[in-house]
TORTITI-981448 format. One record per atom (N, C-alpha, C, O): y, x, z; residue in one letter. Coordinates in pm, whole numbers, plus 50000, padded with zeros to 5 digits. Layout:
BEGIN
YXZA ...
END
This chain:
BEGIN
472864692251387X 474204690351473X 474004698451609X 473004697451679X 475054706351634X 474914716651742X 475144706951876X 475934697451882X 474354711051972X 474674705152112X 475784705752170X 476274716952183X 476464694852217X 477714692252284X 477584694352437X 476874688152516X 478454704652458X 478424706352639X 479664698452699X 480604694252631X 479544697152833X 480634690052880X 481654700052929X 481314710652982X 483044696352909X 483974700852962X 484704694753071X 484324683553107X 485834700953137X 486484694253242X 487484685153176X 488234688053082X 487384673953237X 488534663153178X 487734654353110X 488264643653083X 486384656153068X 485514646152984X 485264652552848X 484364648252776X 485984662152814X 485794669152660X 484414675252669X 483834678652772X 484044676052558X 482824684252505X 483004695852413X 484054694952350X 482304706252386X 482604714452263X 481114720952261X 480334719752355X 480824727852140X 479634731952095X 479354747052175X 480184753352240X 478034750352150X 477674763452207X 478454773852135X 478744784352193X 478804771652014X 479384782351935X 480774786951994X 481794785051927X 480844792552109X 482204793952142X 482994805252100X 482444816252105X 484144804652061X 485034816552007X 485334826552114X 485364823252233X 485534837852076X 486044848052168X 487534844152203X 488174835552142X 487964850852303X 489364849452341X 490494850352236X 490464859952160X 491404841952226X 492464841452135X 493684847752183X 494114843352289X 494374858052122X 495684862052156X 496684852652165X 497504854152256X 496794843152089X 498044835352074X 497594821951997X 496904823251895X 497954808852043X 497784799851992X 499094790951982X 499884790152076X 499234785251875X 500354774551836X 499764761551813X 498844760751732X 500144751951869X 499754738751852X 500754727951828X 501554724451915X 500694723251719X 501454712951663X 501234698251705X 500224693451655X 501914690351780X 501514676651823X 502624667251795X 503774671751798X 502434654751769X 503334645351773X 502734631651840X 503504622151855X 501474630451877X 501044620051945X 500174623152052X 500624628752153X 498884619852040X 498024624152151X 497804636052187X 497584644252098X 497814639652304X 497804653852354X 496344657352410X 496034668952434X 495544647452427X 494154648252481X 493284657952423X 492544665152490X 493384658352273X 492264665552199X 492714683552196X 491964692152149X 494044686152256X 494314699052242X 493904705352374X 493884717552385X 493574697252474X 492884702452594X 491454711152545X 491214722952572X 490734703252478X 489574707452433X 489564720852347X 488634728852349X 490744722152269X 490864734752187X 491424745452266X 491174757152238X 492164742152362X 492764754552456X 491794759052540X 491764771052568X 490904750552591X 489784753652686X 488714761352611X 488024769952666X 488604757652475X 487614767552388X 488244779952350X 487414788952344X 489384783652323X 489884792952276X 490474802852383X 490544814952363X 490894796852500X 491434802352605X 492464814252583X 492354825152637X 493364811052506X 494504817352457X 495284827352575X 495424823652692X 495594835852541X 496394846352629X 497924840652629X 498644840552730X 498274836452512X 499624831652494X 499504818652427X 498634817052341X 500374808352463X 500304794352426X 501774791152380X 502774795952433X 501774782352272X 503004778452217X 502704763152162X 501874761152073X 503494752752225X 503474740152181X 504674738752067X 505784744152077X 504244730851963X 505394725851859X 505434710451873X 504484703751833X 506394705651923X 506544692151971X 507654684851957X 508674691551948X 507814670451951X 509074665051986X 509314663752111X 508434664552197X 510774661152139X 511174660952277X 510444650552365X 510364652752486X 509964640352318X 509164629152414X 507884632552447X 507294624852522X 507254643552405X 505864648452437X 505894659352567X 504894662852629X 507134663452590X 507174674252706X 506594667752821X 505844675352883X 506704654952874X 506314652953011X 504774651053004X 504164652353110X 504094648252892X 502824647852866X 501914661852876X 500814663752927X 502714669952815X 502234684252838X 502044688552975X 501004694453007X 502984686053062X 503114691453166X 502134680953267X 501654686853364X 501824667553256X 501154660353314X 499504658853283X 498544657753359X 499594659053144X 498034655553104X 497344668753043X 496114669253035X 498134679053000X 497494689652952X 497294701353053X 496164705153084X 498504707153105X 498304716353197X 497224714653321X 496484723953353X 497214703353379X 496144703753501X 494764702653444X 493854703653526X 494424700953319X 493104700653283X 492564712953205X 491514712353141X 493274723553212X 493064735653152X 491994744153253X 492214744853373X 490954749753199X 489964757453275X 490714772553305X 490484779053407X 491574776653206X 492074789353231X 493494789953194X 493694789253073X 494644791253276X 495934791253218X 496404804053148X 496194815053199X 497054802653025X 497544812552961X 498424822753030X 499094818553124X 498514834053000X 499464843853064X 500874840253054X 501644841753149X 501294834652916X 502614829752906X 502474818652799X 501644819152708X 503324808852818X 503374796752734X 504764794452732X 505574797852818X 505004786952607X 506484782052561X 506434769652483X 505304765552456X 507514762552440X 507254753152330X 508574751952246X 509684754852290X 508354748052142X 509334747352033X 509594733151999X 508664726951947X 510734726952021X 510804713051984X 511604710151854X 512614715951815X 510884699251793X 511564697051650X 512374682851677X 511914673551744X 513454683051622X 514324671851638X 513924658751567X 514244647351602X 513104662751452X 512504651851396X 511294655251340X 511214663651251X 510174648151393X 508954652651344X 508344646051198X 507254648451146X 509274638351159X 509144633951021X 509794638950908X 509604635050793X 510744649850951X 511594657850856X 511134670450829X 511184678350924X 510654674850718X 510084688950692X 511294697950724X 511234706750810X 512384695450653X 513554707450673X 513944708950828X 514114720050878X 514064698950888X 514344699651030X 513494707551126X 513814716851201X 512144700551104X 510984709451172X 511014723651119X 511244732251204X 510824727351005X 510844741450965X 512084750751016X 511954762451052X 513194744351014X 514354752551061X 514334752451222X 515014760851281X 513614743951288X 513354744951443X 512204753551460X 512124757251577X 511314757951388X 510364766551434X 510454779551357X 510174790051414X 510834779251231X 510774794451157X 511254805551258X 510424812551315X 512384806851276X 512814820251358X 512604819951489X 512414831051539X 512584809051574X 512364808951701X 510784814551726X 510524820751829X 509674811551616X 508344815851622X 508314828251618X 507654834151704X 508984835051525X 508934848551492X 509574856751600X 509154868151624X 510574851351664X 511374858751803X 510294857851906X 510184867151986X 509354845651913X 508704845252033X 507524855152023X 507234862552118X 506784855151895X 505674865751880X 506214878951898X 505504887851944X 507484881051862X 507854895551885X 508084899052041X 507734910152080X 508644890052131X 508724891252253X 507294893552319X 507084901452411X 506444886252267X 505294884952319X 504384898052278X 503224899052320X 504984908152194X 504454918452154X 502984917052058X 502124925852048X 502964906052003X 501854902551911X 501954909551776X 503044911251722X 500574914551710X 500624920051599X 500344910551495X 499874899651529X 500574913451359X 500164903551243X 498854898951243X 497924906351273X 498674885951209X 497324882351206X 496724876151347X 495654869951344X 497364877751458X 496824875451584X 497144860851645X 496704857351755X 497924853151567X 498144841151582X 497254830851520X 496944831251401X 496834821451605X 495964810651555X 496654797451570X 497204794051675X 496614789051445X 497304775751450X 496394761751460X 495564758251376X 496674756051558X 496004741151541X 497114730551509X 498104728151579X 496814725551408X 497504714451364X 497664701451433X 498624693951419X 496584699351513X 496464689451600X 496864674851556X 496324671251451X 497564667151606X 498204655051578X 499394656851492X 500134647151477X 499674668151434X 501084670551365X 501264658351255X 500324653151195X 502544655251239X 502744647851126X 502654656150999X 502524668351003X 502724649550889X 502624657250752X 503954666350745X 503814677950704X 504964662750776X 506054671550783X 506044684850878X 506404696050841X 505614681650996X 505274692351094X 504434701651053X 504564713551079X 503394696150978X 502174706050945X 502564714650839X 502204726350842X 503414709450725X 503954717250639X 504934726650688X 504964737450629X 505674725050776X 506754734450855X 505924745150931X 506314756750940X 504854741050982X 503984750751060X 503374758950970X 503434770950997X 502624754950839X 502084760750765X 502984774050688X 502554785350666X 504234769050658X 505104776250605X 505664787450695X 505844798350640X 505974786250832X 506624794750910X 505314803050974X 505474814851005X 504184797350990X 503114805951048X 502374814650960X 501784824051013X 502294813250834X 501224818950751X 501534832850751X 500564840250736X 502524837550764X 502784852850774X 502134859050903X 501654870350909X 502204850051001X 501614856351138X 500194853651175X 499614860351261X 499634844051109X 498294837651140X 497164840251068X 497394839850947X 495924843151100X 494814844851020X 493704834051044X 492544835151003X 494244822151122X 493324810851143X 494054798951161X 494944798451246X 493754788551086X 494174774751103X 493194765451145X 492234764451069X 493204758051252X 492284747751286X 492794735251322X 494004733251337X 491834725751338X 491974712251398X 490984705351434X 489894708251386X 491104693451536X 490114684551545X 490284673151484X 491284666151500X 489364670351411X 489224654251320X 488454647051387X 487544651451457X 488754634451370X 487804623351405X 486344625151323X 486394626651200X 485064624951389X 483994627751321X 483614620451189X 483984609051162X 482834628251111X 482594621050985X 481674608251004X 480684607951077X 482124598150930X 481174586250914X 479684589050877X 479434598350800X 478694581450928X 477384583650887X 477154583150740X 477644573250686X 476534591250666X 476394591950504X 477384600450469X 477394602850348X 478404606850544X 479274616150474X 478784629950467X 479414637650395X 477834633950525X 477354647550524X 477114649550685X 477414641850776X 476454662850693X 476034670250825X 477324674150898X 478324677750836X 477274673251026X 478374678751111X 478004691451171X 477004691851242X 478724702551150X 478214714251202X 478454718151355X 477764724551434X 479744711551371X 480174714651516X 480804701651570X 481544695351495X 480584697451687X 480994684951735X 481714685651875X 481094690551969X 483094680451894X 483564680852021X 483994665052058X 484464657051977X 483724662652189X 483684648952228X 485164647452321X 485454653752423X 485754640152270X 487194641652355X 487394624852399X 487714615952320X 487184623552515X 487434610852598X 486324599852530X 486534587852512X 485234606652501X 484114596552457X 484334596052300X 483624588052240X 485104602652238X 485154598552100X 485024613252015X 485894621952023X 483864614651938X 483514624251861X 484574629651759X 485154622051681X 484804643651765X 485484649351665X 484804661351607X 483944667351672X 485194665451474X 484724676851422X 485544689451449X 486764688251456X 484994701451465X 485844712951466X 486014719051335X 485024722651271X 487224720451288X 487324725551145X 488354737651157X 489324736751233X 488134748351083X 488814759251090X 488824766650960X 487824767350889X 489974772150930X 489934779550790X 490944792050796X 491954790950865X 490694802750731X 491684814550725X 492574810250583X 492004810550474X 493764807050594X 494374804450453X 494614816850376X 495014815150262X 494424830250419X 494494842750365X 493584845150266X 493774852450168X 492394837550299X 491334838950208X 491624835050050X 491094840449953X 492544824950049X 493014822949917X 494484829549895X 494734834349784X 495404829949992X 496704835749978X 496594849949947X 497484855449882X 495454856849992X 495324871849961X 495364874449821X 495894884949784X 494824865949730X 494734866549595X 495974869249513X 495964876349413X 496984863349558X 498474862849528X 499104873149564X 499734879849481X 499054876249689X 499544888749755X 499004902349711X 499724912349708X 497804902349680X 497294915749646X 497804918249487X 498014929749450X 497984907149396X 498704908249280X 500064915249295X 500434924649224X 500804909449401X 502124916449432X 501964930849485X 502794939549459X 501074932649547X 500684946749578X 500514954549466X 501264964249452X 499634952149379X 499384959949268X 500484960649158X 500474969549073X 501424951149163X 502694952349081X 503414962049136X 503954970049060X 503594963549272X 504294974649336X 503904988549313X 504724997549296X 502304990549312X 501785001549285X 502065004949125X 502385016249090X 501944996149050X 502054999548900X 503835002348851X 504145004648735X 504785001448959X 506005004848940X 506185017349003X 507225023648980X 505275022149083X 505575034449150X 506185032649290X 506555042149359X 506235020249325X 506495017949490X 505235019849567X 504675009649606X 504695031649594X 503455033249646X 503595027949800X 502765020449849X 504585032049861X 504845029050013X 504955012650025X 504355007550119X 505525005949956X 505634993049942X 504224986149904X 503854975349951X 503604992749828X 502244988149792X 501134989849914X 500284981349939X 501275000349974X 500625002650092X 500824992350208X 499934987150275X 502264990250217X 502484980550313X 502104965850287X 501804958150379X 502144962550162X 501564949750116X 500094948450159X 499664939250229X 499404958250112X 497994957150142X 497434956550276X 496444950150312X 498434966150368X 498084964450527X 498414949550565X 497734943150646X 499624944150496X 499874930650540X 498834921750531X 498534913550617X 498104923950395X 496864913350376X 495694916650474X 494994907650519X 495504930850508X 494384934750582X 494354928750714X 493324924550767X 495804928450778X 495804923450899X 495444907650934X 495274903551049X 495364900450827X 495424885950822X 494164880350773X 493724869950822X 493374888350656X 492284881950618X 491234884750720X 491424892550814X 490034877550698X 488984876250797X 488204889150786X 488414897050693X 487374891250873X 486664905750897X 486094911250756X 486454922150709X 485214903050696X 484564908350596X 485324913350472X 484764920150386X 486734909450464X 487354913750352X 488414924050404X 489144930350327X 488434925150526X 489424938150580X 488984952050531X 489924959850509X 487904956150512X 487684969850436X 488284971350297X 488804981650252X 488144960250237X 488714961350087X 490114964250079X 490574972950004X 490904956150168X 492504959550154X 492864969750236X 494004974250223X 492024975050329X 492224988050398X 492085001550276X 492725012050272X 491134997250195X 490865006850104X 491985009049992X 492305019849944X 492484996549961X 493674996149849X 494965001649925X 495875007349866X 494954999550047X 496335007150136X 496075021650124X 496975028850081X 494935026350158X 494635040050138X 494595047250004X 494655059449986X 494435035649894X 494705040449766X 496125044549741X 496505055349696X 496805034449776X 498515036349749X 499075048049830X 499935055649785X 498585049149944X 499195060850032X 498865072549951X 499795080449937X 497575076149886X 496975087949822X 497925090649718X 498555101149721X 498095081349618X 499035081449500X 500445085149537X 501135092849470X 500875078349659X 502395080949698X 502335095849746X 503335102649724X 501315101449807X 501315115149868X 501325122749730X 502145131849714X 500475119449633X 500315127849519X 501515129649430X 501875140449384X 502135117849409X 503625116649360X 504585125449400X 505505129049326X 504425129549526X 505505137749611X 504885152649633X 505465160949703X 503445155649559X 503155167849558X 502375173549679X 502105185449695X 502035162649768X 501235164049891X 500035163749859X 499435153249880X 499365174449800X 497935173749733X 496865170149837X 496065160949818X 496875178149951X 495845175650038X 495775163250108X 494715157150121X 496905159150157X 496715146450206X 496505134750107X 495995124150143X 496915137249978X 496745126849872X 494975128549847X 494315118549819X 494435140049859X 493055142049823X 492115136449941X 490975132249920X 492705137050062X 491885132550178X 491915117350169X 490835111650181X 492855110950153X 493185097050147X 492325091150031X 491595081350044X 492485097349933X 491825093449804X 490205092449806X 489545083449755X 489755102849871X 488345102849916X 488005090149974X 487215082349922X 488675088050094X 488265075650164X 488385062350088X 487505053850096X 489415060650019X 489685049549931X 488525048849820X 487895038249814X 488195058349739X 487255057849642X 485945053349707X 485395043249663X 485395060449813X 484185057849874X 484115040649894X 483135034449854X 485165034549953X 485015020949993X 485135012749870X 484345003549849X 486175016149780X 486155007749660X 484915009449556X 484695000649473X 484235019549562X 483155022149493X 482015010349538X 481315003649462X 482035010249664X 481095000249746X 481494984249686X 480744975449644X 482924984549703X 483394969849669X 483024965049531X 482894953349496X 482894976049460X 482624973049297X 481404966949274X 481174958849184X 480574971349363X 479034966549377X 478894954249437X 478334945049376X 479374952649560X 479324942149643X 480434931349671X 480884929349784X 480814924849567X 481834913749564X 483354915649563X 484154906449576X 483674928849547X 485064931349516X 485584925149380X 484794919749303X 486974926149350X 487484921949213X 486834929149092X 486574941149081X 486654919849008X 485914924648878X 486264937848822X 485484946348778X 487814938348830X 488274948248770X 488134962548818X 488464972448752X 487554962848952X 486944976049018X 486224983548938X 486474995548925X 485244977548874X 484354983948785X 484914993448694X 484465004848683X 485904988848627X 486534996348519X 487635008148598X 487965018748544X 487995004648707X 488955014148788X 488385023748858X 489035034248860X 487285023648922X 486635032749022X 486485045448927X 487095055148970X 485855047448814X 485695057448725X 486885064948730X 486825076448772X 488065059748690X 489435065248680X 489915072548832X 490415083548853X 489595063148912X 489865070249060X 489135080949078X 489725090349132X 487785082949043X 487035094349051X 487575106348982X 487675117349036X 487925103448856X 488535114048769X 489725119448832X 489895131648839X 490585110948880X 491745115548959X 491195126549080X 491675137849096X 490135120949155X 489795127949275X 489415141049235X 489835151149292X 488595141249134X 488185154749080X 489295164949045X 489195177049068X 490445158748985X 491535167548938X 492405172349074X 493045182749074X 492335163949182X 492845168049313X 492145177449386X 492645186749450X 490835174549375X 489885184449443X 489915198349376X 489945208549445X 489905198549250X 490325212649175X 491605219149216X 491665231449221X 492675211449247X 493765217549276X 493925220249423X 494705229049459X 493285213749504X 493305217149662X 492515227949683X 492905237749748X 491225226949622X 490165237749661X 490235251449588X 489515261149614X 491275251049488X 491295263449414X 491805274449515X 492735271449589X 491235287049522X 491555295949622X 492655306249569X 493245313849645X 492845305849451X 493975312649388X 495185310349433X 495425298449456X 496175319449457X 497635316749490X 498285311549373X 499215304049403X 498105313149243X 498525307349144X 497435297449086X 496415300449025X 497915285049120X 496905274049075X 497075268548938X 498145263248907X 495995269548846X 496065265048717X 496145253748693X 496565250948580X 495845244048773X 495985228048759X 497525223248778X 497965212948727X 498285232248860X 499715228448900X 500495224748774X 501045213748772X 500595233248662X 501495229948550X 501185214848499X 502065206648476X 499875212648484X 499515198848410X 500185187748506X 500875178848457X 499955188648642X 500335180148752X 501925179548732X 502405168348744X 502695188648706X 504075190148703X 504665181648559X 505645174248555X 503855184948461X 504215177448334X 503925162348362X 504805154148334X 502745158248414X 502575144748429X 503445137948509X 503765126548477X 503975144248628X 505055140748708X 506365137748622X 507015127348625X 506575147148556X 507885144548466X 507655134748387X 508665128348359X 506425130048327X 506275118648233X 506505106948342X 507365098948305X 506045104648442X 506475094248525X 507795092148546X 508355081348525X 508335102548590X 509825099248611X 510545095648520X 511585089548546X 510115099048367X 510765094848266X 510465080548219X 511345072448191X 509105078148212X 508765064748165X 508525053048259X 508505041348222X 508335057948399X 508165047248494X 509665046948564X 510025035748601X 510465056848583X 511545054348656X 512855056248578X 513945054448632X 512715060248442X 513735063748387X 514845071848453X 516055070048436X 514345080048521X 514965091148601X 514985104348513X 514345114348545X 515725103648405X 515535115948303X 516035130448369X 515455141048343X 517075129448449X 517415143148526X 516345150248586X 516145162148561X 515525142348677X 514295144948744X 513315149148647X 512715159748662X 513095140848539X 512165144248451X 512395157548376X 511475165348348X 513575159348349X 513885170548261X 513645183148351X 513045192848307X 514115182748473X 514035195948579X 512565197648591X 512135209148581X 511735187848610X 510315189348638X 509705194648508X 508835203248525X 509955191648392X 509475196348269X 509575210048248X 508705217248198X 511065214448301X 511295229848304X 510485238248393X 510135249848369X 510165230448514X 509475237448613X 508015238148560X 507345248248581X 507545227948497X 506205227948433X 505975238948332X 504935245448324X 507065240348254X 507025251848149X 506935263348208X 506175271748160X 507665266148323X 507705281548395X 506315281248451X 505695291748439X 505725271448509X 504395271748586X 503285275148487X 502275281248523X 503495270948359X 502365275548257X 502645291648214X 501705299048187X 503655294948213X 503935310148213X 503245319048326X 502485328648313X 503735312748443X 503045320948566X 501725319848564X 501105329648604X 501055309348525X 499475309048546X 499195317948447X 498345326248479X 499695318948322X 499185327148225X 499265341348244X 498355349148218X 500505344548296X 500645359248356X 499645364248440X 499115375148420X 499295355348550X 498575358248648X 496995359948600X 496235368848635X 496715349048512X 495285346848490X 494885357848415X 493845363848443X 495615361248319X 495295372248202X 495625385248249X 494735393648233X 496815389748312X 497295401048315X 497525406548478X 497875417748514X 497195394748562X 497355398648724X 498645403248743X 498815413648806X 499835395348683X 501065397248706X 501725384548779X 501775373148732X 502245388848907X 502925375948965X 504475375848935X 505235383848989X 504815368048863X 506335365648833X 507275364348916X 508455364548881X 506815362749056X 507855365149177X 507655376449256X 508365379049354X 506655383849215X 506555398449281X 505795409349179X 504705414949195X 506675410249077X 506165417448958X 506505433848988X 507485438149050X 505585440448936X 505635457148917X 506235459848800X 505665455848698X 507325466248790X 507895470548638X 507005475248561X 506935471548444X 506125484648616X 505245489748518X 504105483148466X 503325488148385X 504015471148517X 503055460348445X 503405454548317X 502645449648234X 504835455848311X 505535449548185X 505525456148070X 505255468148082X 505735452147954X 505845459647822X 506785466847865X 507595463047950X 506785480447800X 507645491547817X 509115487447773X 510025493747826X 509405478547691X 510915474747639X 511425467547745X 512645465947749X 510665462447841X 511225453347933X 511355459048068X 511955452748154X 510775472048097X 510735476748246X 511985480948285X 512275477948401X 512905487548215X 514085490548240X 515235477948282X 516045477848375X 514985468548186X 515755455848226X 515365448748357X 516165443548435X 513995449248369X 513535443048518X 514005451748621X 514385445748722X 514085464548624X 514455473048741X 515965471148746X 516415472448859X 516745468848662X 518025467448656X 518595451448707X 519415449548797X 518025442748637X 518355428148659X 517565419048732X 518055408148761X 516345421948770X 515545412448834X 515255414248963X 514455406449015X 515845425249042X 515515428549184X 516265419949262X 517485419149251X 515485412349353X 516025404349462X 516505411749575X 515685418449636X 517755411549614X 518405421649720X 518065413049855X 518675416649955X 517265403149867X 516975396450001X 515685401550035X 515535405650150X 514585402149942X 513235404949999X 512965419149912X 511945425449942X 513755424049814X 513425435449763X 512215435049668X 511545445249652X 511925423449605X 510945420449504X 511675418449358X 512785413449339X 510865423049274X 511475421949138X 510675404249080X 509515400249080X 511695399249048X 511315383549000X 511835380348862X 513005381648826X 510835376248790X 511125372448649X 511875358248639X 511535348448706X 512835358348559X 513095342148517X 512335336648425X 511465343648374X 512455325148391X 511525319348298X 511515325748163X 510465328948107X 512715327548111X 512835334747964X 512125348147959X 511555351547855X 512155355848066X 511515369148071X 510075368248097X 509325377548069X 509645356848154X 508305356348181X 507525354748044X 506525361248016X 508125345147962X 507495342347825X 507735355747732X 506855358847652X 508895363247741X 508965375047669X 508135385247704X 507905393847619X 507595386047819X 506575393247880X 505255390347828X 504595399247774X 504895380147838X 503675374347762X 503755378447615X 502795384047562X 504955375447544X 504975377247394X 504765392747392X 503885396247313X 505395403147464X 505335415747461X 503975422447476X 503615432947424X 503275414347560X 501755419047598X 500805411747476X 499585411147484X 501445407447386X 500555401347290X 499975387847301X 499125383647223X 500405381747390X 499745366147446X 500145354747341X 501305353347303X 499275348147306X 499595337847201X 500815326847250X 501745322547181X 500465323447408X 501465314247436X 503095321047431X 504105315047393X 503025334647479X 504255339447447X 504885341647310X 506105342347293X 503965342647212X 504325344547088X 504915329547035X 505935328146968X 504155320147074X 504535306247030X 505715302047084X 506395293447029X 506095308547211X 507485304247292X 508705312347180X 509675305947140X 508545323247150X 509405331047071X 509655324046940X 510795323746892X 508685318846885X 508565310746754X 509455297446762X 510205293246673X 509235291946883X 509825278046914X 511295279346992X 511895269147026X 511825293047018X 512975294647081X 514255288947008X 515275287447076X 514275286246894X 515645280246827X 515565264446881X 516525258046924X 514345260046870X 514515245146932X 514595244147076X 515145234447128X 514025254547153X 513995253947310X 515185257247367X 515495251847473X 516015266547305X 517045270047378X 518265257847406X 518745257747520X 518715249147322X 519455237947334X 518885228347450X 519675222747526X 517625226847462X 516905217647574X 517135225847707X 517675220547804X 516715238147709X 516785244947841X 518425245447876X 518745244447994X 519385246947781X 520825245447821X 521075230847876X 521855229247970X 520405219947818X 520855209047862X 520155205348010X 520725198348094X 519045210248026X 518445210048151X 519385218448256X 519515214048370X 519965229348219X 520915237048295X 522255230448323X 522915232448425X 522605221948215X 523745214048258X 523575201848322X 524545194748350X 522465199048348X 522205185148419X 522625184948562X 522915195648616X 522685172448634X 522845171948785X 521765179148849X 522175185248949X 520515180548825X 519665186848885X 519395200948841X 518585208448894X 520095203548747X 520175220048696X 521225225548772X 521185225548895X 522185230448705X 523335237148754X 524745230148720X 525765235948757X 524825219348658X 525755213148602X 526095199348655X 525715195148765X 526805192948574X 527585179548613X 527245168148504X 527785157048508X 526395171448418X 526115160948313X 524765153948335X 523845159648393X 524675141248284X 523365134248309X 522615136948206X 523115137648094X 521325138748226X 520285142048108X 520015130948042X 520235120248100X 519525130947918X 519115118247851X 517695118647812X 517045129047809X 517235107347783X 515665106847751X 515315114447630X 514235120347619X 516315114447528X 516115121247417X 515615136747448X 514595141847401X 516485142747532X 516335155347541X 514875157847634X 514135167647622X 514735149847700X 513625151247790X 512185150547678X 511335159447684X 512065140847595X 511065138447511X 511095151247404X 510015155947372X 512115156047359X 512305168247279X 511585180447360X 510835187847296X 511765182247471X 511595194147556X 510035192447558X 509365201547511X 509465182247604X 508005180347622X 507235182547472X 506215189347457X 507785177047389X 507395181847264X 506995195347219X 505985198847157X 508145203047269X 508115217047241X 507075223947348X 506325233247320X 507155218547456X 506315223047548X 504695222947516X 503945232547538X 504365212147470X 503125210347397X 502675219247296X 501515223147298X 503595223447195X 503455232147106X 503285247147146X 502545255147088X 504065249847253X 504095263847321X 502645265747392X 501935275647373X 502325256147467X 501325259247561X 499845253047490X 498765255547544X 499935246547391X 498595239247323X 498095230247418X 496895227647410X 498805224647512X 498285213247593X 498515200347523X 499565199747459X 497675189047522X 497805176647478X 498125168247591X 497875172047705X 498735155347564X 498835145147670X 497475139947728X 497395134147836X 496595142147659X 495385137347723X 494835143847827X 494045137747899X 495185157847853X 494885168747939X 495695164648072X 495295168848181X 496715157148065X 497355154248184X 496685144448269X 496075135348214X 496715145148419X 496335135248495X 497235123248484X 498455124248467X 496515110448495X 497205099048473X 497035088548597X 495935086648649X 498005083248632X 497935074848764X 497255060348687X 497585056648574X 496335053748769X 495925042648701X 496895030248741X 497745030448831X 496545018648646X 497295007148665X 496274995648741X 495174991848701X 496854992548835X 495844981148903X 496094969548862X 497224964748871X 494964962248805X 494844947948760X 493834941148849X 492604942048843X 494664933348943X 493604928249070X 493904912349052X 493334904149125X 
END
């Protein structure tokens, strides 16, 4: 048993004094003497009482004079019926949120003392304060002899009490993180990041790095999904390092299977970001993977079709530059097959910057004329390709006013695989979080 020390007013508390508390909410219905020990132990900067009207005089006469340090700000919320859950919850819920906002407190900075609250008041406090709090505590009468050891003892007016405290988010985080994972798996990466930050602010210190890493992970994939590759790479590096450690030291069991996937994705991003070439060979693969997410995850077929067409063009651009040092957006006509040179000079000059720029079809015809296998495959698939490119042209994200269909998208991707020789397994895949 820890040594109990005297406090002003006859109360005692253990040597294990907690650090200063930002805000304390105390729910009381009867005896107010025990709350003096709690307040003097925690020395909150902000203090709020949740009480019935009849206790107001006792707060002013029996509590305030016995405090060793007065809070900077304090207030109270009155319940019209301490035995009615609905009335208590309605009285506390919005006023508590407004009060914490006025006090400028961050999530997780509220400590809750259930004190002598009725069952109805305690339930109302638990529901209203859970989103704001990272610690619930209470002083209870000391355990009877033979019931087990007492770790901390507080003497209130000569009566022994035990100090009990818990962080409800130790358990609540389990359900909340499944919600975050569900948002991630549906492509709501910012929402997932916000959900994990919400948990991080409320769990106890040892769990904070895990949820910080999950938030970084969601931010990374959100950036990646928006083609912000460098930001995605940097955020994913930080997340993978922390999650790799968590997979060994007490993190969710599923992490052991997920971390290798994260590392594979990290390698792909590193290749894309660190590639010094102006024309990056990994980009077409990512564009095609993005198109797949738009179709399968979002059912946004206009975006999927437009992105797939861009991926097809990027494959041609990479091949032209990699094999023949031809830049499709700054081509020299004499680099092209002789049959295309005059057409290029006549039709491909950009009058804004004076550069010759090949459109998609001419890029592949140039490859074909140079004897490239991808160009030859494109010509072979042209009868199937043309109506699909026309559908993309007529779509809302092309140059027309028609909605694209999933069927057209899938047909185009199948043709792209044939033309480029790329398989679905070569595309980067975003993981599904199972937490």
